[in-house]
Steps between C-alpha positions, in 0.01 A plus 500: 500500500640841407562746782422868476580784741240776503608824665254782544404717804124504381318199649229511232761461220684230683166310555409543137826376358531211747144384418559503125848348507389216738214433258766434242682257741790733605635491849472858625705666775424866590685794666387850565819677536844512322717370774290186548476447121883521464559255789250254364641514146864457619407201728267306275495445124201639318404457134354857464483820714216752469629818661331822579724808481359713781560286815569562870866467581703418196306586185469289191784664334739419776376147533562447136850646518600285799367185348694548179809605686468167683487320166131403550370457145135430588268682250362812656185670385456841655161642594460873506209731563676777299475504123841653501764432233771573749377238757486242213843583371659513844352163597620332176849666531532340844420162362125447494377295212153647448258744635123541542322827587226510744200437465568176332312187412609183699445310165766712341740423786431124471533518114840665519636262766381198290658651193833516675451150640429368148810659352723376771376134493725252331376341181516110504667487165767767590735253675563305183526805282848639468349837400384520857854620579588812303856621463584858416869588541591428861138472600318164544118522554334180613125542437406171680679588830441879466873567567751696315890523531768715356840341460364211714403732784127514594316819432259610787205595280140567611241306309413802280873555423538135403192521279640810328847342447349182347265707287793695361711188454233309307482811262881547470574776242139622469410854577217487764285806565403599857133414422599152375694444820211613713257263328749208491626526860207650704222360291272790575416831338699783658420810301786756506689284756808426291711657783447159673699336216787749529526441876503124481761515214704716720476256781598210274802683353631552850520126541618378166721773358867562597417867458131580510572847366654350190292188450633221283197267514181713501540803277268792477378571143402860512144570385420125485571316824763229600703235328692210647838419334793265561778729634797553276847446640 
């Protein structure tokens, strides 16, 4: 049974999310403040974290920052009452994978979680398929185990970063627009949310490039999007 940590200081929202998630057979743990949420997330593994931004004690931004600093790669979906571009961008820059603005539909939350779950589930035929491991320069991307290495050293990628890396690697040499990446990775319509792509590409570059400011793997194609290449010596 998948385990989800729901963090919000509004009891009505916690009850609503817990009810709908348990109906879908998820095991739900709840917290109403940031300090408790951080402690729970560090002590016990969760499959997903739904995290409000405005919390007593540590806020959602700080909880996200501390989890990522501790190499905790659990997918984080931030919940915010503010329809603020700044809040969304800051949350994503700190390492969140997705966001939902209140008021939201519980069905949308469940749909997004299930979409991530489906994409991260190994396919039965993948183990026998040599294409399940993709090589790009010094990178090795194992789509069955959801692990990636560079020069044999493991890369500590979040699920969203791994998805993005695999998506690029399967389309080596192709120029991919931000809209295409949004649809391919997030699987939802995000009008005018291409900034989300730029933030996640920046995170990925920090982990796979020798010099993220001069990327050798994921190049920016001005006016179009991004392109993954095999680095030249």
